[in-house]
Biopython code that builds the backbone (N, CA, C, O; Angstrom):
import numpy as np
from Bio.PDB.StructureBuilder import StructureBuilder

atoms = [
    (1, "UNK", "N", (0.824, -1.198, 0.000)),
    (1, "UNK", "CA", (0.000, 0.000, 0.000)),
    (1, "UNK", "C", (0.872, 1.266, 0.000)),
    (1, "UNK", "O", (0.558, 2.245, -0.677)),
    (2, "UNK", "N", (1.948, 1.231, 0.754)),
    (2, "UNK", "CA", (2.851, 2.375, 0.830)),
    (2, "UNK", "C", (3.475, 2.660, -0.545)),
    (2, "UNK", "O", (3.619, 3.816, -0.943)),
    (3, "UNK", "N", (3.844, 1.582, -1.267)),
    (3, "UNK", "CA", (4.420, 1.754, -2.602)),
    (3, "UNK", "C", (3.420, 2.401, -3.559)),
    (3, "UNK", "O", (3.788, 3.196, -4.424)),
    (4, "UNK", "N", (2.154, 2.044, -3.386)),
    (4, "UNK", "CA", (1.111, 2.622, -4.232)),
    (4, "UNK", "C", (1.030, 4.138, -4.038)),
    (4, "UNK", "O", (0.926, 4.884, -5.012)),
    (5, "UNK", "N", (1.078, 4.593, -2.785)),
    (5, "UNK", "CA", (0.994, 6.022, -2.505)),
    (5, "UNK", "C", (2.231, 6.763, -3.005)),
    (5, "UNK", "O", (2.137, 7.896, -3.477)),
    (6, "UNK", "N", (3.373, 6.123, -2.898)),
    (6, "UNK", "CA", (4.600, 6.740, -3.417)),
    (6, "UNK", "C", (4.516, 6.851, -4.940)),
    (6, "UNK", "O", (4.893, 7.875, -5.510)),
    (7, "UNK", "N", (4.030, 5.817, -5.586)),
    (7, "UNK", "CA", (3.843, 5.842, -7.036)),
    (7, "UNK", "C", (2.861, 6.940, -7.430)),
    (7, "UNK", "O", (3.100, 7.680, -8.384)),
    (8, "UNK", "N", (1.774, 7.041, -6.704)),
    (8, "UNK", "CA", (0.759, 8.058, -6.963)),
    (8, "UNK", "C", (1.340, 9.459, -6.798)),
    (8, "UNK", "O", (1.079, 10.343, -7.614)),
    (9, "UNK", "N", (2.122, 9.660, -5.748)),
    (9, "UNK", "CA", (2.763, 10.951, -5.511)),
    (9, "UNK", "C", (3.721, 11.278, -6.650)),
    (9, "UNK", "O", (3.747, 12.403, -7.147)),
    (10, "UNK", "N", (4.510, 10.283, -7.060)),
    (10, "UNK", "CA", (5.446, 10.493, -8.161)),
    (10, "UNK", "C", (4.745, 10.867, -9.450)),
    (10, "UNK", "O", (5.196, 11.760, -10.169)),
    (11, "UNK", "N", (3.649, 10.194, -9.748)),
    (11, "UNK", "CA", (2.883, 10.503, -10.957)),
    (11, "UNK", "C", (2.311, 11.911, -10.875)),
    (11, "UNK", "O", (2.291, 12.632, -11.872)),
    (12, "UNK", "N", (1.850, 12.303, -9.706)),
    (12, "UNK", "CA", (1.293, 13.636, -9.511)),
    (12, "UNK", "C", (2.353, 14.701, -9.739)),
    (12, "UNK", "O", (2.094, 15.707, -10.399)),
    (13, "UNK", "N", (3.546, 14.485, -9.196)),
    (13, "UNK", "CA", (4.633, 15.438, -9.391)),
    (13, "UNK", "C", (5.041, 15.505, -10.852)),
    (13, "UNK", "O", (5.303, 16.592, -11.367)),
    (14, "UNK", "N", (5.099, 14.355, -11.536)),
    (14, "UNK", "CA", (5.453, 14.330, -12.944)),
    (14, "UNK", "C", (4.443, 15.115, -13.762)),
    (14, "UNK", "O", (4.823, 15.870, -14.656)),
    (15, "UNK", "N", (3.152, 14.945, -13.467)),
    (15, "UNK", "CA", (2.097, 15.666, -14.186)),
    (15, "UNK", "C", (2.214, 17.158, -13.954)),
    (15, "UNK", "O", (1.986, 17.942, -14.875)),
    (16, "UNK", "N", (2.566, 17.571, -12.742)),
    (16, "UNK", "CA", (2.720, 18.988, -12.439)),
    (16, "UNK", "C", (3.861, 19.586, -13.246)),
    (16, "UNK", "O", (3.739, 20.687, -13.784)),
    (17, "UNK", "N", (4.965, 18.862, -13.330)),
    (17, "UNK", "CA", (6.107, 19.345, -14.096)),
    (17, "UNK", "C", (5.746, 19.420, -15.577)),
    (17, "UNK", "O", (6.062, 20.411, -16.235)),
    (18, "UNK", "N", (5.095, 18.395, -16.109)),
    (18, "UNK", "CA", (4.717, 18.391, -17.521)),
    (18, "UNK", "C", (3.765, 19.536, -17.828)),
    (18, "UNK", "O", (3.875, 20.169, -18.878)),
    (19, "UNK", "N", (2.844, 19.804, -16.935)),
    (19, "UNK", "CA", (1.874, 20.876, -17.138)),
    (19, "UNK", "C", (2.544, 22.236, -17.131)),
    (19, "UNK", "O", (2.095, 23.147, -17.826)),
    (20, "UNK", "N", (3.603, 22.391, -16.365)),
    (20, "UNK", "CA", (4.269, 23.681, -16.228)),
    (20, "UNK", "C", (5.140, 24.038, -17.428)),
    (20, "UNK", "O", (5.759, 25.102, -17.435)),
    (21, "UNK", "N", (5.203, 23.181, -18.434)),
    (21, "UNK", "CA", (6.001, 23.457, -19.604)),
    (21, "UNK", "C", (5.613, 24.770, -20.278)),
    (21, "UNK", "O", (6.482, 25.554, -20.661)),
    (22, "UNK", "N", (4.327, 25.008, -20.422)),
    (22, "UNK", "CA", (3.837, 26.227, -21.062)),
    (22, "UNK", "C", (3.297, 27.160, -19.994)),
    (22, "UNK", "O", (2.457, 26.779, -19.178)),
    (23, "UNK", "N", (3.792, 28.385, -20.015)),
    (23, "UNK", "CA", (3.401, 29.377, -19.011)),
    (23, "UNK", "C", (2.783, 30.568, -19.728)),
    (23, "UNK", "O", (3.356, 31.098, -20.681)),
    (24, "UNK", "N", (1.618, 30.979, -19.266)),
    (24, "UNK", "CA", (0.958, 32.183, -19.773)),
    (24, "UNK", "C", (1.107, 33.236, -18.684)),
    (24, "UNK", "O", (0.580, 33.083, -17.582)),
    (25, "UNK", "N", (1.830, 34.306, -19.002)),
    (25, "UNK", "CA", (2.111, 35.343, -18.014)),
    (25, "UNK", "C", (1.479, 36.663, -18.428)),
    (25, "UNK", "O", (1.588, 37.096, -19.576)),
    (26, "UNK", "N", (0.813, 37.293, -17.459)),
    (26, "UNK", "CA", (0.263, 38.630, -17.669)),
    (26, "UNK", "C", (1.177, 39.610, -16.959)),
    (26, "UNK", "O", (1.253, 39.621, -15.731)),
    (27, "UNK", "N", (1.874, 40.435, -17.736)),
    (27, "UNK", "CA", (2.809, 41.421, -17.202)),
    (27, "UNK", "C", (2.100, 42.759, -17.053)),
    (27, "UNK", "O", (1.508, 43.277, -18.000)),
    (28, "UNK", "N", (2.172, 43.301, -15.856)),
    (28, "UNK", "CA", (1.522, 44.578, -15.556)),
    (28, "UNK", "C", (2.405, 45.361, -14.605)),
    (28, "UNK", "O", (3.400, 44.844, -14.097)),
    (29, "UNK", "N", (2.037, 46.614, -14.366)),
    (29, "UNK", "CA", (2.748, 47.396, -13.360)),
    (29, "UNK", "C", (1.834, 47.607, -12.157)),
    (29, "UNK", "O", (0.760, 47.011, -12.074)),
    (30, "UNK", "N", (2.256, 48.444, -11.240)),
    (30, "UNK", "CA", (1.484, 48.630, -10.007)),
    (30, "UNK", "C", (0.197, 49.416, -10.213)),
    (30, "UNK", "O", (-0.738, 49.290, -9.423)),
    (31, "UNK", "N", (0.139, 50.219, -11.257)),
    (31, "UNK", "CA", (-1.066, 50.987, -11.545)),
    (31, "UNK", "C", (-2.000, 50.092, -12.362)),
    (31, "UNK", "O", (-1.698, 49.743, -13.503)),
    (32, "UNK", "N", (-3.143, 49.725, -11.762)),
    (32, "UNK", "CA", (-4.048, 48.766, -12.397)),
    (32, "UNK", "C", (-5.432, 49.387, -12.546)),
    (32, "UNK", "O", (-6.131, 49.602, -11.556)),
    (33, "UNK", "N", (-5.820, 49.669, -13.763)),
    (33, "UNK", "CA", (-7.146, 50.218, -14.044)),
    (33, "UNK", "C", (-8.161, 49.083, -14.190)),
    (33, "UNK", "O", (-7.811, 47.908, -14.070)),
    (34, "UNK", "N", (-9.417, 49.443, -14.448)),
    (34, "UNK", "CA", (-10.451, 48.410, -14.600)),
    (34, "UNK", "C", (-10.189, 47.528, -15.822)),
    (34, "UNK", "O", (-10.501, 46.337, -15.795)),
    (35, "UNK", "N", (-9.626, 48.085, -16.879)),
    (35, "UNK", "CA", (-9.297, 47.291, -18.061)),
    (35, "UNK", "C", (-8.199, 46.281, -17.743)),
    (35, "UNK", "O", (-8.245, 45.142, -18.209)),
    (36, "UNK", "N", (-7.230, 46.689, -16.962)),
    (36, "UNK", "CA", (-6.143, 45.782, -16.562)),
    (36, "UNK", "C", (-6.697, 44.601, -15.775)),
    (36, "UNK", "O", (-6.292, 43.458, -15.985)),
    (37, "UNK", "N", (-7.601, 44.878, -14.894)),
    (37, "UNK", "CA", (-8.206, 43.809, -14.088)),
    (37, "UNK", "C", (-9.089, 42.899, -14.950)),
    (37, "UNK", "O", (-9.169, 41.690, -14.728)),
    (38, "UNK", "N", (-9.748, 43.514, -15.938)),
    (38, "UNK", "CA", (-10.576, 42.734, -16.860)),
    (38, "UNK", "C", (-9.703, 41.786, -17.676)),
    (38, "UNK", "O", (-10.061, 40.624, -17.867)),
    (39, "UNK", "N", (-8.565, 42.271, -18.157)),
    (39, "UNK", "CA", (-7.643, 41.425, -18.915)),
    (39, "UNK", "C", (-7.229, 40.230, -18.067)),
    (39, "UNK", "O", (-7.258, 39.093, -18.539)),
    (40, "UNK", "N", (-6.849, 40.477, -16.833)),
    (40, "UNK", "CA", (-6.416, 39.388, -15.959)),
    (40, "UNK", "C", (-7.530, 38.365, -15.734)),
    (40, "UNK", "O", (-7.292, 37.159, -15.795)),
    (41, "UNK", "N", (-8.732, 38.846, -15.476)),
    (41, "UNK", "CA", (-9.854, 37.936, -15.239)),
    (41, "UNK", "C", (-10.174, 37.111, -16.484)),
    (41, "UNK", "O", (-10.256, 35.885, -16.409)),
    (42, "UNK", "N", (-10.354, 37.768, -17.617)),
    (42, "UNK", "CA", (-10.691, 37.060, -18.844)),
    (42, "UNK", "C", (-9.580, 36.088, -19.237)),
    (42, "UNK", "O", (-9.849, 34.981, -19.703)),
    (43, "UNK", "N", (-8.343, 36.506, -19.047)),
    (43, "UNK", "CA", (-7.204, 35.661, -19.387)),
    (43, "UNK", "C", (-7.192, 34.392, -18.546)),
    (43, "UNK", "O", (-7.019, 33.296, -19.079)),
    (44, "UNK", "N", (-7.372, 34.530, -17.248)),
    (44, "UNK", "CA", (-7.368, 33.345, -16.380)),
    (44, "UNK", "C", (-8.519, 32.410, -16.732)),
    (44, "UNK", "O", (-8.367, 31.189, -16.673)),
    (45, "UNK", "N", (-9.663, 32.971, -17.094)),
    (45, "UNK", "CA", (-10.801, 32.143, -17.502)),
    (45, "UNK", "C", (-10.530, 31.453, -18.844)),
    (45, "UNK", "O", (-10.924, 30.304, -19.043)),
    (46, "UNK", "N", (-9.868, 32.144, -19.747)),
    (46, "UNK", "CA", (-9.608, 31.597, -21.084)),
    (46, "UNK", "C", (-8.650, 30.410, -21.051)),
    (46, "UNK", "O", (-8.776, 29.491, -21.860)),
    (47, "UNK", "N", (-7.697, 30.421, -20.126)),
    (47, "UNK", "CA", (-6.672, 29.366, -20.117)),
    (47, "UNK", "C", (-6.888, 28.305, -19.040)),
    (47, "UNK", "O", (-6.089, 27.376, -18.920)),
    (48, "UNK", "N", (-7.952, 28.433, -18.262)),
    (48, "UNK", "CA", (-8.124, 27.530, -17.108)),
    (48, "UNK", "C", (-8.217, 26.058, -17.494)),
    (48, "UNK", "O", (-7.833, 25.204, -16.695)),
    (49, "UNK", "N", (-8.705, 25.730, -18.674)),
    (49, "UNK", "CA", (-8.832, 24.337, -19.091)),
    (49, "UNK", "C", (-7.708, 23.887, -20.018)),
    (49, "UNK", "O", (-7.748, 22.777, -20.549)),
    (50, "UNK", "N", (-6.718, 24.733, -20.214)),
    (50, "UNK", "CA", (-5.588, 24.387, -21.075)),
    (50, "UNK", "C", (-4.440, 23.854, -20.222)),
    (50, "UNK", "O", (-4.367, 24.159, -19.032)),
    (51, "UNK", "N", (-3.550, 23.068, -20.807)),
    (51, "UNK", "CA", (-2.430, 22.513, -20.036)),
    (51, "UNK", "C", (-1.304, 23.530, -19.861)),
    (51, "UNK", "O", (-0.198, 23.347, -20.370)),
    (52, "UNK", "N", (-1.608, 24.607, -19.129)),
    (52, "UNK", "CA", (-0.650, 25.693, -18.906)),
    (52, "UNK", "C", (-0.670, 26.121, -17.443)),
    (52, "UNK", "O", (-1.571, 25.775, -16.679)),
    (53, "UNK", "N", (0.343, 26.876, -17.089)),
    (53, "UNK", "CA", (0.376, 27.552, -15.798)),
    (53, "UNK", "C", (0.136, 29.028, -16.081)),
    (53, "UNK", "O", (0.782, 29.607, -16.955)),
    (54, "UNK", "N", (-0.787, 29.636, -15.348)),
    (54, "UNK", "CA", (-1.082, 31.061, -15.513)),
    (54, "UNK", "C", (-0.509, 31.827, -14.339)),
    (54, "UNK", "O", (-0.658, 31.417, -13.188)),
    (55, "UNK", "N", (0.148, 32.944, -14.631)),
    (55, "UNK", "CA", (0.664, 33.770, -13.543)),
    (55, "UNK", "C", (0.624, 35.238, -13.932)),
    (55, "UNK", "O", (0.626, 35.593, -15.110)),
    (56, "UNK", "N", (0.587, 36.072, -12.918)),
    (56, "UNK", "CA", (0.671, 37.511, -13.130)),
    (56, "UNK", "C", (2.016, 37.980, -12.598)),
    (56, "UNK", "O", (2.526, 37.456, -11.607)),
    (57, "UNK", "N", (2.584, 38.977, -13.273)),
    (57, "UNK", "CA", (3.911, 39.464, -12.919)),
    (57, "UNK", "C", (3.886, 40.991, -12.892)),
    (57, "UNK", "O", (3.572, 41.629, -13.896)),
    (58, "UNK", "N", (4.215, 41.565, -11.750)),
    (58, "UNK", "CA", (4.277, 43.014, -11.605)),
    (58, "UNK", "C", (5.678, 43.465, -11.995)),
    (58, "UNK", "O", (6.642, 43.187, -11.282)),
    (59, "UNK", "N", (5.794, 44.160, -13.123)),
    (59, "UNK", "CA", (7.103, 44.576, -13.629)),
    (59, "UNK", "C", (7.669, 45.786, -12.890)),
    (59, "UNK", "O", (8.791, 46.204, -13.176)),
    (60, "UNK", "N", (6.924, 46.353, -11.954)),
    (60, "UNK", "CA", (7.468, 47.413, -11.110)),
    (60, "UNK", "C", (8.327, 46.846, -9.981)),
    (60, "UNK", "O", (9.116, 47.571, -9.376)),
    (61, "UNK", "N", (8.178, 45.575, -9.700)),
    (61, "UNK", "CA", (8.991, 44.943, -8.665)),
    (61, "UNK", "C", (10.382, 44.683, -9.230)),
    (61, "UNK", "O", (10.532, 44.214, -10.359)),
    (62, "UNK", "N", (11.395, 44.994, -8.427)),
    (62, "UNK", "CA", (12.790, 44.945, -8.880)),
    (62, "UNK", "C", (13.165, 43.621, -9.536)),
    (62, "UNK", "O", (13.842, 43.610, -10.564)),
    (63, "UNK", "N", (12.734, 42.514, -8.954)),
    (63, "UNK", "CA", (13.124, 41.201, -9.494)),
    (63, "UNK", "C", (12.449, 40.872, -10.820)),
    (63, "UNK", "O", (12.820, 39.898, -11.475)),
    (64, "UNK", "N", (11.452, 41.681, -11.229)),
    (64, "UNK", "CA", (10.721, 41.413, -12.473)),
    (64, "UNK", "C", (11.007, 42.420, -13.579)),
    (64, "UNK", "O", (10.510, 42.264, -14.694)),
    (65, "UNK", "N", (11.790, 43.440, -13.296)),
    (65, "UNK", "CA", (12.047, 44.487, -14.292)),
    (65, "UNK", "C", (12.717, 43.942, -15.551)),
    (65, "UNK", "O", (12.513, 44.480, -16.640)),
    (66, "UNK", "N", (13.506, 42.892, -15.417)),
    (66, "UNK", "CA", (14.224, 42.336, -16.570)),
    (66, "UNK", "C", (13.281, 41.842, -17.664)),
    (66, "UNK", "O", (13.668, 41.781, -18.831)),
    (67, "UNK", "N", (12.037, 41.486, -17.298)),
    (67, "UNK", "CA", (11.089, 40.998, -18.307)),
    (67, "UNK", "C", (10.778, 42.078, -19.345)),
    (67, "UNK", "O", (10.470, 41.758, -20.494)),
    (68, "UNK", "N", (10.854, 43.351, -18.954)),
    (68, "UNK", "CA", (10.590, 44.437, -19.900)),
    (68, "UNK", "C", (11.561, 44.377, -21.082)),
    (68, "UNK", "O", (11.154, 44.506, -22.237)),
    (69, "UNK", "N", (12.837, 44.181, -20.784)),
    (69, "UNK", "CA", (13.814, 44.087, -21.874)),
    (69, "UNK", "C", (13.869, 42.678, -22.470)),
    (69, "UNK", "O", (14.089, 42.526, -23.671)),
    (70, "UNK", "N", (13.670, 41.645, -21.640)),
    (70, "UNK", "CA", (13.689, 40.266, -22.155)),
    (70, "UNK", "C", (12.684, 40.078, -23.283)),
    (70, "UNK", "O", (12.980, 39.442, -24.294)),
    (71, "UNK", "N", (11.499, 40.635, -23.100)),
    (71, "UNK", "CA", (10.415, 40.448, -24.075)),
    (71, "UNK", "C", (10.073, 41.718, -24.855)),
    (71, "UNK", "O", (9.134, 41.714, -25.651)),
    (72, "UNK", "N", (10.813, 42.794, -24.642)),
    (72, "UNK", "CA", (10.552, 44.042, -25.349)),
    (72, "UNK", "C", (9.197, 44.634, -25.004)),
    (72, "UNK", "O", (8.510, 45.169, -25.874)),
    (73, "UNK", "N", (8.810, 44.543, -23.736)),
    (73, "UNK", "CA", (7.491, 45.022, -23.311)),
    (73, "UNK", "C", (7.521, 46.524, -23.068)),
    (73, "UNK", "O", (8.486, 47.055, -22.518)),
    (74, "UNK", "N", (6.464, 47.198, -23.479)),
    (74, "UNK", "CA", (6.337, 48.628, -23.237)),
    (74, "UNK", "C", (4.987, 48.981, -22.615)),
    (74, "UNK", "O", (4.745, 50.131, -22.249)),
    (75, "UNK", "N", (4.127, 48.003, -22.503)),
    (75, "UNK", "CA", (2.819, 48.185, -21.884)),
    (75, "UNK", "C", (2.411, 46.857, -21.256)),
    (75, "UNK", "O", (3.150, 45.875, -21.328)),
    (76, "UNK", "N", (1.263, 46.833, -20.658)),
    (76, "UNK", "CA", (0.763, 45.580, -20.091)),
    (76, "UNK", "C", (0.653, 44.559, -21.219)),
    (76, "UNK", "O", (0.149, 44.863, -22.300)),
    (77, "UNK", "N", (1.129, 43.349, -20.952)),
    (77, "UNK", "CA", (1.246, 42.362, -22.028)),
    (77, "UNK", "C", (1.019, 40.954, -21.519)),
    (77, "UNK", "O", (1.140, 40.671, -20.327)),
    (78, "UNK", "N", (0.684, 40.072, -22.463)),
    (78, "UNK", "CA", (0.554, 38.648, -22.180)),
    (78, "UNK", "C", (1.589, 37.925, -23.044)),
    (78, "UNK", "O", (1.630, 38.087, -24.263)),
    (79, "UNK", "N", (2.419, 37.125, -22.379)),
    (79, "UNK", "CA", (3.464, 36.385, -23.067)),
    (79, "UNK", "C", (3.309, 34.908, -22.735)),
    (79, "UNK", "O", (3.148, 34.536, -21.572)),
    (80, "UNK", "N", (3.360, 34.076, -23.759)),
    (80, "UNK", "CA", (3.310, 32.628, -23.589)),
    (80, "UNK", "C", (4.737, 32.119, -23.765)),
    (80, "UNK", "O", (5.393, 32.441, -24.756)),
    (81, "UNK", "N", (5.219, 31.326, -22.813)),
    (81, "UNK", "CA", (6.579, 30.806, -22.897)),
    (81, "UNK", "C", (6.591, 29.293, -22.712)),
    (81, "UNK", "O", (5.730, 28.717, -22.049)),
    (82, "UNK", "N", (7.583, 28.682, -23.313)),
    (82, "UNK", "CA", (7.828, 27.257, -23.113)),
    (82, "UNK", "C", (9.057, 27.164, -22.216)),
    (82, "UNK", "O", (10.151, 27.564, -22.614)),
    (83, "UNK", "N", (8.879, 26.638, -21.008)),
    (83, "UNK", "CA", (9.957, 26.625, -20.030)),
    (83, "UNK", "C", (11.097, 25.679, -20.409)),
    (83, "UNK", "O", (12.206, 25.818, -19.892)),
    (84, "UNK", "N", (10.849, 24.740, -21.282)),
    (84, "UNK", "CA", (11.915, 23.817, -21.687)),
    (84, "UNK", "C", (12.781, 24.399, -22.793)),
    (84, "UNK", "O", (14.006, 24.296, -22.744)),
    (85, "UNK", "N", (12.146, 25.012, -23.798)),
    (85, "UNK", "CA", (12.909, 25.499, -24.954)),
    (85, "UNK", "C", (13.276, 26.975, -24.850)),
    (85, "UNK", "O", (14.197, 27.437, -25.525)),
    (86, "UNK", "N", (12.561, 27.715, -24.009)),
    (86, "UNK", "CA", (12.804, 29.152, -23.909)),
    (86, "UNK", "C", (12.088, 29.952, -24.985)),
    (86, "UNK", "O", (12.184, 31.179, -24.998)),
    (87, "UNK", "N", (11.374, 29.290, -25.887)),
    (87, "UNK", "CA", (10.621, 30.013, -26.910)),
    (87, "UNK", "C", (9.482, 30.776, -26.250)),
    (87, "UNK", "O", (8.947, 30.356, -25.224)),
    (88, "UNK", "N", (9.120, 31.903, -26.854)),
    (88, "UNK", "CA", (8.037, 32.708, -26.305)),
    (88, "UNK", "C", (7.316, 33.452, -27.416)),
    (88, "UNK", "O", (7.815, 33.601, -28.532)),
    (89, "UNK", "N", (6.106, 33.918, -27.061)),
    (89, "UNK", "CA", (5.283, 34.684, -28.001)),
    (89, "UNK", "C", (4.476, 35.712, -27.227)),
    (89, "UNK", "O", (3.825, 35.391, -26.233)),
    (90, "UNK", "N", (4.526, 36.948, -27.694)),
    (90, "UNK", "CA", (3.732, 38.029, -27.108)),
    (90, "UNK", "C", (2.378, 38.042, -27.826)),
    (90, "UNK", "O", (2.325, 38.145, -29.051)),
    (91, "UNK", "N", (1.306, 37.941, -27.075)),
    (91, "UNK", "CA", (-0.037, 37.989, -27.681)),
    (91, "UNK", "C", (-0.414, 39.460, -27.883)),
    (91, "UNK", "O", (-1.233, 40.015, -27.150)),
    (92, "UNK", "N", (0.195, 40.064, -28.879)),
    (92, "UNK", "CA", (0.084, 41.508, -29.086)),
    (92, "UNK", "C", (-1.241, 41.975, -29.689)),
    (92, "UNK", "O", (-1.520, 43.174, -29.705)),
    (93, "UNK", "N", (-2.048, 41.061, -30.176)),
    (93, "UNK", "CA", (-3.350, 41.465, -30.721)),
    (93, "UNK", "C", (-4.449, 41.405, -29.650)),
    (93, "UNK", "O", (-5.632, 41.588, -29.939)),
    (94, "UNK", "N", (-4.036, 41.150, -28.438)),
    (94, "UNK", "CA", (-4.945, 41.082, -27.305)),
    (94, "UNK", "C", (-5.794, 42.354, -27.186)),
    (94, "UNK", "O", (-6.986, 42.294, -26.886)),
    (95, "UNK", "N", (-5.168, 43.480, -27.422)),
    (95, "UNK", "CA", (-5.839, 44.770, -27.268)),
    (95, "UNK", "C", (-6.964, 44.964, -28.279)),
    (95, "UNK", "O", (-7.875, 45.756, -28.039)),
    (96, "UNK", "N", (-6.914, 44.261, -29.396)),
    (96, "UNK", "CA", (-7.958, 44.385, -30.419)),
    (96, "UNK", "C", (-9.283, 43.770, -29.991)),
    (96, "UNK", "O", (-10.314, 44.013, -30.619)),
    (97, "UNK", "N", (-9.262, 42.975, -28.925)),
    (97, "UNK", "CA", (-10.447, 42.219, -28.519)),
    (97, "UNK", "C", (-11.013, 42.623, -27.163)),
    (97, "UNK", "O", (-11.807, 41.881, -26.584)),
    (98, "UNK", "N", (-10.624, 43.770, -26.654)),
    (98, "UNK", "CA", (-11.048, 44.166, -25.308)),
    (98, "UNK", "C", (-12.519, 44.574, -25.200)),
    (98, "UNK", "O", (-13.057, 44.672, -24.097)),
    (99, "UNK", "N", (-13.153, 44.806, -26.315)),
    (99, "UNK", "CA", (-14.568, 45.193, -26.269)),
    (99, "UNK", "C", (-15.512, 44.005, -26.372)),
    (99, "UNK", "O", (-16.731, 44.169, -26.316)),
    (100, "UNK", "N", (-14.947, 42.799, -26.525)),
    (100, "UNK", "CA", (-15.775, 41.611, -26.701)),
    (100, "UNK", "C", (-15.135, 40.435, -25.955)),
    (100, "UNK", "O", (-14.129, 39.881, -26.398)),
    (101, "UNK", "N", (-15.723, 40.071, -24.838)),
    (101, "UNK", "CA", (-15.171, 39.016, -23.996)),
    (101, "UNK", "C", (-15.001, 37.707, -24.757)),
    (101, "UNK", "O", (-13.968, 37.047, -24.635)),
    (102, "UNK", "N", (-15.995, 37.333, -25.530)),
    (102, "UNK", "CA", (-15.933, 36.059, -26.268)),
    (102, "UNK", "C", (-14.782, 36.047, -27.265)),
    (102, "UNK", "O", (-14.028, 35.075, -27.322)),
    (103, "UNK", "N", (-14.635, 37.113, -28.053)),
    (103, "UNK", "CA", (-13.557, 37.138, -29.043)),
    (103, "UNK", "C", (-12.188, 37.210, -28.365)),
    (103, "UNK", "O", (-11.214, 36.661, -28.880)),
    (104, "UNK", "N", (-12.110, 37.878, -27.222)),
    (104, "UNK", "CA", (-10.879, 37.927, -26.430)),
    (104, "UNK", "C", (-10.456, 36.508, -26.038)),
    (104, "UNK", "O", (-9.308, 36.114, -26.243)),
    (105, "UNK", "N", (-11.393, 35.751, -25.476)),
    (105, "UNK", "CA", (-11.098, 34.402, -24.997)),
    (105, "UNK", "C", (-10.783, 33.452, -26.149)),
    (105, "UNK", "O", (-9.900, 32.603, -26.030)),
    (106, "UNK", "N", (-11.499, 33.591, -27.256)),
    (106, "UNK", "CA", (-11.224, 32.752, -28.427)),
    (106, "UNK", "C", (-9.815, 33.034, -28.939)),
    (106, "UNK", "O", (-9.062, 32.106, -29.234)),
    (107, "UNK", "N", (-9.461, 34.306, -29.044)),
    (107, "UNK", "CA", (-8.119, 34.691, -29.494)),
    (107, "UNK", "C", (-7.045, 34.090, -28.591)),
    (107, "UNK", "O", (-6.091, 33.480, -29.075)),
    (108, "UNK", "N", (-7.200, 34.262, -27.287)),
    (108, "UNK", "CA", (-6.201, 33.763, -26.334)),
    (108, "UNK", "C", (-6.082, 32.245, -26.433)),
    (108, "UNK", "O", (-4.977, 31.717, -26.559)),
    (109, "UNK", "N", (-7.211, 31.541, -26.378)),
    (109, "UNK", "CA", (-7.174, 30.073, -26.439)),
    (109, "UNK", "C", (-6.497, 29.587, -27.713)),
    (109, "UNK", "O", (-5.653, 28.693, -27.671)),
    (110, "UNK", "N", (-6.866, 30.174, -28.842)),
    (110, "UNK", "CA", (-6.300, 29.731, -30.117)),
    (110, "UNK", "C", (-4.802, 29.990, -30.176)),
    (110, "UNK", "O", (-4.038, 29.130, -30.615)),
    (111, "UNK", "N", (-4.384, 31.163, -29.740)),
    (111, "UNK", "CA", (-2.958, 31.495, -29.760)),
    (111, "UNK", "C", (-2.159, 30.574, -28.845)),
    (111, "UNK", "O", (-1.073, 30.126, -29.213)),
    (112, "UNK", "N", (-2.683, 30.289, -27.663)),
    (112, "UNK", "CA", (-1.980, 29.411, -26.723)),
    (112, "UNK", "C", (-1.937, 27.987, -27.263)),
    (112, "UNK", "O", (-0.897, 27.332, -27.197)),
    (113, "UNK", "N", (-3.050, 27.503, -27.795)),
    (113, "UNK", "CA", (-3.070, 26.155, -28.366)),
    (113, "UNK", "C", (-2.107, 26.044, -29.551)),
    (113, "UNK", "O", (-1.401, 25.044, -29.683)),
    (114, "UNK", "N", (-2.076, 27.058, -30.406)),
    (114, "UNK", "CA", (-1.153, 27.055, -31.530)),
    (114, "UNK", "C", (0.302, 27.048, -31.040)),
    (114, "UNK", "O", (1.147, 26.342, -31.592)),
    (115, "UNK", "N", (0.580, 27.833, -30.009)),
    (115, "UNK", "CA", (1.929, 27.887, -29.446)),
    (115, "UNK", "C", (2.346, 26.514, -28.897)),
    (115, "UNK", "O", (3.472, 26.068, -29.117)),
    (116, "UNK", "N", (1.445, 25.863, -28.193)),
    (116, "UNK", "CA", (1.731, 24.539, -27.643)),
    (116, "UNK", "C", (2.052, 23.563, -28.768)),
    (116, "UNK", "O", (3.005, 22.791, -28.668)),
    (117, "UNK", "N", (1.267, 23.594, -29.831)),
    (117, "UNK", "CA", (1.499, 22.699, -30.978)),
    (117, "UNK", "C", (2.849, 22.994, -31.642)),
    (117, "UNK", "O", (3.577, 22.075, -32.018)),
    (118, "UNK", "N", (3.172, 24.273, -31.782)),
    (118, "UNK", "CA", (4.427, 24.669, -32.447)),
    (118, "UNK", "C", (5.653, 24.298, -31.629)),
    (118, "UNK", "O", (6.722, 24.086, -32.200)),
    (119, "UNK", "N", (5.533, 24.213, -30.327)),
    (119, "UNK", "CA", (6.689, 23.951, -29.468)),
    (119, "UNK", "C", (6.793, 22.501, -29.019)),
    (119, "UNK", "O", (7.616, 22.184, -28.160)),
    (120, "UNK", "N", (5.981, 21.618, -29.577)),
    (120, "UNK", "CA", (6.067, 20.191, -29.219)),
    (120, "UNK", "C", (7.369, 19.601, -29.653)),
    (120, "UNK", "O", (7.613, 18.414, -29.435)),
]
sb = StructureBuilder()
sb.init_structure("model")
sb.init_model(0)
sb.init_chain("A")
sb.init_seg("    ")
for serial, (resi, resn, name, xyz) in enumerate(atoms, 1):
    if name == "N":
        sb.init_residue(resn, " ", resi, " ")
    sb.init_atom(name, np.array(xyz, "f"), 0.0, 1.0, " ", f" {name:<3s}", serial, name[0])
structure = sb.get_structure()
């Protein structure tokens, strides 16, 4: 029985690592308007059923400032990265869909799914 639980724990850890391969990050600063909060909410809802890790990153914090130059960010942005290969993609057309929640979520899901397929 003990071996079974150890096996189960190992499988769980392996699945967590495999899932963390693709990361969807929302980069923002400390000043957060209602649109910024809407982006974060819609984004988390759009990717919740995808095999990704979602996180928010405040680029005003000293340890996160490097992301501005790493990804060439100049405004609030969503970047999808593959933690194994280092490949990344800025979802720069995100702003075109802020007036329509459904089209925003469709855009995000499709871009993330395409990125996952391209980085296999």
